[in-house]
DONU-274875 format. One record per atom (N, C-alpha, C): residue in one letter; x, y negated, z. Coordinates in steps of 0.2 Angstrom, whole numbers, plus 2048, in hexadecimal, padded with zeros to 3 digits. Layout:
N
AXYZ ...
//
This chain:
365
M82472D836 M829734838 M82573983C I821736842 I81E739846 I81973B844 G815738840 G80E73A83C G810740838 I814740835 I816747831 I81874C835 T81A74B83A T81D75183E T816754841 W81274F843 W80C752846 W808755841 V80775383C V804758835 V80675D836 H80D75E835 H811765834 H81076983A Q80F76783F Q80D76A845 Q80776D845 M803768842 M7FA76C843 M7FA77083D H7FD770837 H7FE774832 H80077B834 Y80677B839 Y80878083A Y804785840 Y800780844 Y7FC78384A Y7F4786846 E7F3783842 E7EE78683D E7EF78C83A A7F678D837 A7F8793834 A7FA799839 M7FC79883E M7FD79C844 M7F679F847 T7F0799847 T7EA79C84B T7E67A0845 D7EA7A083E D7E67A683A D7E87AC839 I7EF7AD83E I7F27B483E I7EF7B7843 L7EE7BD840 L7E97C2846 L7EE7C7849 L7F37C8846 L7F77CE847 L8007CB847 E8047CD84A E80B7CA849 E80F7CE84C L8157D3849 L8197D784B L81F7D384A D8237D384F D82A7CF84F D8307D3851 H8347D684B H8397DA84D H8387DF852 V8337E3850 V8317E9855 V8367EF851 E8377F3857 E83A7F9858 E8377FE85B C837805859 C83380885C C83880F85C R839815862 R83D818860 R83B81F864 Y83D826862 Y83B82C865 Y84182F867 A84183086C A848831871 A84E82B86F E85382F86D E85782A869 E858828862 R85482C860 R85282B857 R84E825856 R85081F853 R84C819851 R84981A84B V84281984B V83D81A845 V83C814843 V83A80F848 V839809845 V83E803846 Q83F7FF840 Q8457FA844 Q8457F4840 A8467EF845 A8457E8843 A83F7E783E L8387E9840 L8337E883B L82F7E183E S82E7DD839 S82C7D783A S8257D6835 F81F7D3836 F81B7D2831 F8147CE834 R8107CB831 R80A7C7833 R8047C782E I7FE7C9831 I7F87CA82F I7F37C582F R7F07C182A R7EC7BD82C R7E47C182D K7E17BD830 K7DA7C0831 K7D67C082B G7D47C682B G7D07C7824 G7D47CC81D G7DB7CC821 G7DF7CE81C G7DF7D681A L7E07D9815 L7DF7E0815 L7E87E1811 V7EB7E5815 V7F27E7815 V7F37EE816 C7F97F0813 C7FB7F8813 C8017F8813 L8047FD818 L80B7FF819 L80B805815 L811805810 L81080A80B L81880E80C G81881480B G82081780B G81F81E80C P82582180A P82582980B P82382C812 S821833812 S821834819 S82883481F G826832823 G82C832828 G82F82A828 C82C826824 C82F821825 C82E81B82A G82A81D82E G82781A834 G821816834 K81D81682F K81981282E K810814834 T81181A835 T80D81C839 T80F81B841 T81481B842 T817819847 T816811848 V81680C843 V814806845 V80D804845 L80A809843 L802809844 L80080B84A R80381084D R802813855 R80480E859 A809809857 A80B80585C A8077FE85B I8037FC856 I7FF7F6856 I7F87F985A A7F880185A A7F280285E A7F3802864 G7F9802868 G7FA80386F G7FC80A870 F7FD80F86D F7FE81786D F80681886D M80A81386C M81081586C M81480E86E P818810872 P81C809875 P822807870 I823800871 I8297FD86D I82F7FC870 N8367FE86D N83B7FD871 N83E7F6871 A83D7F186C A83E7EC86B A8397E7868 G8397E0867 G8367DD865 G82E7DC868 V8297D8865 V8257D8868 V81D7D9863 I8187D9865 I8127DB861 I80D7D6864 R80B7D1860 R8057CD864 R7FE7CD85F L7FA7CE862 L7F17CE85E L7ED7C9861 R7EC7C585B R7E77BF85E R7EA7BA862 G7F17BA860 G7F67B6865 G7F87B886B V7F47BD86D V7F67C2874 V7FB7C5874 L8027C6878 L8067CC878 L8037D287A V8047D7876 V8007DC878 V8047E3878 S80B7E2875 S8117E5876 S8177E3877 A81B7E387C A8217E387D A8267E9881 P82C7E987E P82F7EE883 P82F7F088B G82C7F488D G82A7F6893 G8227F4894 S8207F0890 S8187EF893 S8137ED88E A80E7EF88E A8097F0888 A8017F188B I7FD7EE888 I7F67EC887 I7F47F4886 P7F07F888B P7EF7FF888 P7E97FE882 P7E980587D P7E4803878 P7DE800879 E7DA80387D E7D480287E E7D47FC87F R7D77F7882 R7D57EF883 R7D87EB87C R7DA7ED875 R7DC7EA872 R7D77E886D G7D17EB86C G7CC7EA869 G7CD7EB862 L7CF7F1860 L7D07F3859 L7CC7F9856 G7CC7FA851 G7C880184F G7CE80484C M7CC80984A M7D1810848 M7CE816844 V7D081883E V7CE81B83A V7D5821838 F7D382683B F7D882C83B F7D982F836 Q7DF834834 Q7DF83882E Q7D983D82E D7D8840833 D7D3846835 D7CE845836 Y7CB83E835 Y7C683B837 Y7C383B83E A7C5840841 A7C3840849 A7BB84184B L7B8843846 L7B0843848 L7AE84784E F7A9847851 F7A684C858 F7A2850852 P7A5858852 P7A185C84F P79985C852 H79985C857 H79285D85B H78E85885B L790853859 L78B84B858 L78A84A851 N78384984F N782847848 N78483F845 V78483E840 V78683883D V785832842 I780831843 I77E82A846 I77F82B84E D78182F852 D783831858 D78A82F857 N78F832852 N796831851 N79682A851 V79382584C V79481E84B V79381B851 T78E81C855 T78E81985B T79081B862 F794820861 F798823866 F79B81E86B G79E819868 G7A381486C G79F80D86E L79880D86E L79480886F L791807876 R79680587A R793806880 R7907FF883 G78B801888 G7887F988B G7827F7886 R7807FB881 R77B7FA87E R7757FE87E T7707FC87E T7697FF87D T769804878 S76580A879 S76680E873 S76280C86D S75E80886C S75B805866 S761801862 A7647FC867 A7697F9864 A76E7FD861 R770802865 R775806862 R77380985C R76E80A85B R76C80E855 R76B80A850 Q767802850 Q7687FE84B Q76F7FC848 R7737FB84E R77A7FB84B R77D800847 G77B805848 G77F80D846 G77C80D83E M77480C83D M77280C837 M774807833 A775800835 A7777FB832 A77E7FE82E L783801833 L789802830 L78980882B L78380E82D L783813828 L781810821 D77D80C821 D77A80981B D77F804817 L78480181B L78A7FE819 L78E803816 V78F809817 V79380D815 V79181280F G78A81180F G78681680B G78381C80E L78281D812 L781824816 L77A82381A S77681E81A S77081F81D S76D82381F E76D828818 E76882D818 E76B83381B Q77283381D Q77483981F Q775838827 S77183482B S772831831 S771838836 R76C83D835 R76B843838 R76F848837 R773849833 R77884D830 R78084E834 Y781854835 Y787854839 Y78D855834 P793852836 P799853834 P79B85882E H79985F830 H79B86582D H796864827 E791861827 E78D860821 E78C85B81B L79285781D L795852818 L79A852815 S79D85180F S7A185180B S7A984D80E G7AE84F80C G7B484B811 G7B5843810 G7B2840808 G7B1839808 G7AC83880C Q7A683B80E Q79F838812 Q7A3838819 Q7A783D81B Q7A983C821 Q7AE837824 Q7B183581E Q7B582F81F Q7B282A81F R7AD82981D R7A982381D R7A5822823 V7A3828827 V7A182882D V7A6826833 A7AD829831 A7B2826836 A7B381F835 L7B181B82F L7B381482F L7AD811832 A7A7814831 A7A2810834 A7A281083C R7A581783E R7A5816845 R7AA811848 A7B0810844 A7B680B846 A7B2804846 L7AE803841 L7AB7FD83F L7A77FA846 A7A37FF849 A79E7FF84B A79E7FB852 P7A57F9856 P7A57F485C P7A67EE85A Q7A67EE852 Q7AA7E784F Q7AF7E4851 P7B47E8851 P7BB7E5851 P7BE7E184B D7C27DE84D D7C47D8847 D7CC7DC843 L7CD7E1845 L7D27E4843 L7D07ED843 I7D37EE83C I7D17F783D I7D87F983A L7DB7FE83D L7E0803839 L7DF809838 L7E180A831 L7DF81082D L7E681482C D7E581A832 D7EC81D830 D7EB825829 E7ED824823 E7ED82981F E7E682A81E P7E082681D P7DA82981E P7D782D819 F7DB82D812 F7D782F80D F7DC83580B S7E183880E S7E583D80E S7E284380C S7DE84680E S7D984C80E S7D584D808 L7D5846804 L7D08467FE L7D38467F7 D7CF84A7F3 D7D384A7EC D7D48437E9 V7D88447E4 V7DC83C7E3 V7D78377E0 D7D283A7DC D7CC8337D9 D7C98317DE L7C78357E4 L7C38347EA L7C682D7ED R7CD8307EF R7D282D7F2 R7D18247F0 E7D48257EA E7D381D7E8 E7CD8197E7 R7C781E7E5 R7C181A7E5 R7BF8187ED L7C181D7F1 L7BE81A7F9 L7C28157FB A7C98137F9 A7CC80E7FB A7C98077F8 Y7C78087F2 Y7C48037F0 Y7BD8007F4 E7BB8057F5 E7B38047F9 E7B4802800 V7BA805803 V7BC80280B V7BF7FB809 H7C27F8804 H7C37F2805 H7BF7ED803 D7B97EF800 D7B37EA7FF D7AF7EC806 I7AF7EF808 I7AB7F080F I7AF7EB815 L7B57EC817 L7B87E9818 L7B97E1818 K7BA7E0811 K7B97D980F K7B27D6812 S7AD7D9810 S7A67D7810 S7A67D6817 Q7A97D981D Q7A77D7824 Q7AC7D3827 G7B17D1823 G7B57CC825 G7BB7D082A I7BD7D7829 I7C07DB82E I7C87DB82B T7CC7DA830 T7D57D982D T7D47E382D G7D87E5828 G7D97EC828 G7E27ED826 I7E37F382B I7EB7F4828 I7EA7FC827 L7ED7FD822 L7ED80481E L7F480681E V7F480D820 V7FB811820 V7FA81681B T7FF817816 T7FD81C811 T80381D80D H80582380A H80A823805 H8098247FE D8028237FD D7FF8247F6 D7FF81B7F5 Q8028197F0 Q8038127ED Q7FD8107EA H7F88157E6 H7F28147E4 H7ED8137E9 E7EC8157F0 E7E88137F5 E7EB80D7F7 A7F080C7F7 A7F48057FA A7F17FF7F4 F7F27FF7EE F7EF7FA7EA F7E87FA7E8 A7E57FF7EA A7DE7FE7EA A7DB7FA7EF M7DE7FB7F6 M7DB7F87FA M7DE7F27FE A7E57F27FC A7EA7EC7FE A7EB7E67FC E7EB7E07FF E7EC7DA7FB E7F47D97FC Q7F67DB802 Q7FD7DC803 Q7FF7E3806 V8057E4804 V8087EB804 V80F7EA807 G8117EE80C G8187EE80F G81B7F480D V8207F4809 V8237FC809 V8287FD80E M82880480F M82C805816 M83180A815 Q83780B816 Q83C810816 Q84181181B D84181781E D845816824 D844813829 G83D81082B G83D80D831 G83C80582F R83F80382A R83F7FD827 R83B7FA821 L8387F4822 L8337F181D L8387EE819 L8387F0813 L83D7EE80D L8397E9809 Q8327E9809 Q8307E3806 Q8287E2806 W8267DD809 W81F7DA809 W81C7D7804 D8187D97FF D8167D47FC D8107D77F8 T80D7D47F2 T8077D67F0 T8097DD7E9 P8047E07EA P8067E67E5 P8097E37DE Y8067DE7DB Y8087DB7D6 Y8107DA7D5 N8127D87DB N81A7D67DB N81D7DC7DE L81A7E17E0 L81D7E67E4 L8207EA7DB Y81B7EA7D6 Y81C7ED7D1 Y8207EA7CC H8207E47CB H8247DE7C5 H82B7DD7CA E82B7DB7D0 E82F7D87D4 E8327DC7DA P8347E27D9 P8377E77DE P83D7E47E1 A83D7E37E8 A8437E17EB A8497E57EB N84A7EB7EB N84F7EF7E9 N84E7F67E5 R8537FA7E6 R8527FF7E0 R84D8057E3 F84B8067EA F8468097ED F8408087EC V83F8027ED V8377FD7EC V8367FF7E4 A83A7FE7DF A8397FF7D9 A8398067D7 D83C80B7DA D83B8127D9 D8348147DB F8338127E1 F82B8147E6 F8258127E2 I82780B7E0 I8208087DD I82080A7D5 G81980B7D5 G81880E7CD G81B8147CA Q81C8147C3 Q81F8197C1 Q8258147BA G82A81A7BB G82F8157B6 G83781A7B7 R83A8177B2 R84081C7B2 R8478167B1 F84D8197B5 F8538147B4 F8558157B0 L85A8107AB L85E8107A6 L86480D7A8 D86A8117A7 D87180E7A8 D8718087A3 A8758017A5 A8757FC7A1 A87B7F87A4 T87E7F379F T8847EF7A0 T8817E979E L8827E27A3 L8807DC7A2 L8857D979D L8827D7798 L8867D3793 L8857CC793 T8807CA794 T87D7C3796 T87A7C279B P8777BC79D P8737BC7A3 P86C7BF7A4 D86A7C079C D8647C179A D8637C6796 T86A7CB796 T86A7CF78F T86D7D5793 L86A7DC791 L86F7E2793 L8707E778E G8777E978E G8777EE78A G8767F478D T8737FA788 T87080178A T871805785 E87180B787 E872811780 E86D81077A L86680C77D L86180D779 L862803775 G868801775 G86A7FB773 G8687F5778 E8697EF775 E8687E977A E8617E777C I8617E5782 I8597E4785 I8587DE788 H8557DA786 H8547D2788 H84F7D178D G8507CC792 G84A7CA797 G8497C3795 D8457C179B D8447BA79C D8457B77A1 R84A7BA7A3 R84E7B87AB R8557BA7AB A8587B57B0 A8607B57AE A8607B97B4 L8657BE7B3 L8677C37B9 L86F7C07BB L8707C07C2 L8757BC7C4 L87C7C07C5 W87C7C77C4 W8827C97C5 W8887C87BF P88E7C97C1 P8937C77BB P8927CA7B6 R8947C97AF R8947CB7A9 R8997D37AA G8957D67A7 G89A7DF7A8 G8967E37AC T8937E07B2 T8907E37B8 T88C7E97B4 H88E7EF7B8 H8897F67B5 H8827F47BA L87E7F57B6 L8767F57B9 L8727FC7B8 E86D7FB7BB E8678007BB E8617FC7B8 I85E7FD7B2 I8587F87B1 I8527FE7B1 L84D7FC7B4 L8478007B5 L8437FE7AF L8408047AC L83C8047A7 L8358077A7 R8308027A8 R82A8047AA R8268087A4 P82180C7A4 P81D81079F P81B80A799 D81980479D D8177FF799 D81D7FA796 D8217FB798 D8287F8794 D82C7FD78E V82880278D V829808787 V824808783 I82480377D I81D80277A I81C806773 P81980A772 P81780E76B P817809766 D81C80A761 D81B80875A D81E80C755 P81A80E751 P81E81074B P82380F748 Q823807748 Q828803744 Q82F802748 G82E80574E G834802754 G83A806751 N83F803757 N846805753 N84780A758 L84580D75A L846814760 L84281A75D Q84482075C Q84082575C Q84182A762 A83B82C764 A83B83176A A838837769 E83B83C76D E83484276D E831842773 V82B846771 V827846777 V82884C77A V82984B781 V82B84F784 V825853789 K82285078D K81C851790 K81684A78E K81084D791 K80A84878F K806848795 A802845797 A7FD84479D A7F783F79B F7F2841799 F7ED83F797 F7E983C79C K7E783579D K7E58307A1 K7DD82D79F G7DB83079A G7D682C798 G7D7828793 A7D7822795 A7D681B790 A7DF81A78C E7E281F790 E7EA82078E E7EC825790 T7F282878B T7F782D78D T7FD82B790 L80082E795 L80782C797 L80B833795 Y810830791 Y81683478D Y81C834791 T81F83A792 T82683A793 T82B83C78D L82F83678A L831837785 L83A836786 R83B83B782 R84383B782 R84783877D L84B83477E L850830778 L857831778 G859834773 G860836773 G86183C776 N86683E77B N86884677C N863845784 S86483F788 S86284178F S85F83B791 I85C83578C I858831791 I84F83378F E84D833796 E847834796 E84382D799 L83E82B796 L839825798 L833827796 L83082279B L82882479B L82481F797 S81F820794 S81C81978E S81381D78F L81081878F L80A81878E L807816788 F80381B784 F80281A77E F7F981A77F P7F581577A P7EE817778 P7ED81E779 S7E682077C S7E582777C S7E482A775 H7E0827770 H7DF82776A H7E682A765 L7EC829768 L7F282B765 L7F4832767 D7F2836765 D7F283C768 D7F9840765 H7FF84176A H806843768 H80784976B H80B84F76A H80C85576D H81285676F P81485A773 P81D85B775 P82085C76F G82685976E G82985B768 G827858762 E822853762 E82284F75C E82784775E R828845759 R82C83F757 R829839758 V82A83475C V82582E75B V82A82875C G828823759 G82B81C758 G82A81675F V82D816762 V82C811768 V83280B768 R83180676C R83580076C R8367FE773 I83A7FB776 I83C7F877C I8387F177D D8347EE782 D8337E9783 D8327E878A A8397E878E A83A7E6795 A83B7DE796 T8377DA793 T8387D3794 T8397D179B H8357D479F H8367D27A8 H83B7D77AA M8417D57A9 M8467DB7AA M8467DD7B3 V8467E27B5 V8487E47BC V84E7EA7BC A8537E77BF A8597EA7BE A85C7E97C6 F8627ED7C7 F8657F07CD F86C7F17CB P8717F07D0 P8777F27CE P8787F87D0 K87C7FC7CB K87C8047CB K87F8067D1 S87F80A7D5 S88280D7DB S8888107D7 A88E8107DC A8948157DB A89481B7DA 
//
């Protein structure tokens, strides 16, 4: 028994030494208004995570508290095993050894690219600073822009400079506060993938804050969905999509529509569109009124399908087209069709429901 206990203790110690950042029941207030409450999570070294949620949910406040710009009113924050924030005491931001990339880039307009990147490298020779700066510019694909000024760069290039500057002091944790929000949609997602690869190649832990799930899924391995200052679910992007913890997460993540349903058996729901069968047992009593989430990939195009739908809207997405379909008088669902199946508003199309992996929640009164 003693040997088993010792092994368990060693495994626990090894797991804890791999934790870079820990928030334990953190609360933040602005005056009397509580904006973050009972928030807890851990991040392992080298992990890339995201705090995702709508504007005003408290995610940026959490980032500011981690950085040391915001005091906490309850709980603790530990960084590298050291207590850095507690009610009434905090280690200042400049002593936390973090990198930060801001929403507005915060580049110095009077300095060229290489001088922006090396600005925070104190105590090094000029040649060492330049060598480090050029290595980082090469990493972010901007070595040929080293003598240009911020106003001569595109938004995406400025964001890469800001990232290189944050990486320059070799921090083990970088905080990214809505860094892609001013860029166009396609560039935001592409740059998120690039930042993911850059941080992974350097072994740096990253925390992204965003309201855009596409950015979150492109960069992060773990995502925390927040609402009204609370962390509702901390999970992989796959599980957030397929196993949402509650209706808010289900509605916020991905695209989909809710359909009223009644639980007939543990794996069968009765709806206006007929019975829908799943591969899991729902644990509510029979007769419970539910809402079932139908994603676009649950509504399958099928000329021989048992349901006829009217095309209401279409959104061409290249390899596929997202259709809004009306079934009956009032039910509207989303469906993905191969793009070569080109239908127009007003047309009738055949579909079938294949929601085998059912996601359902009790219907609110």
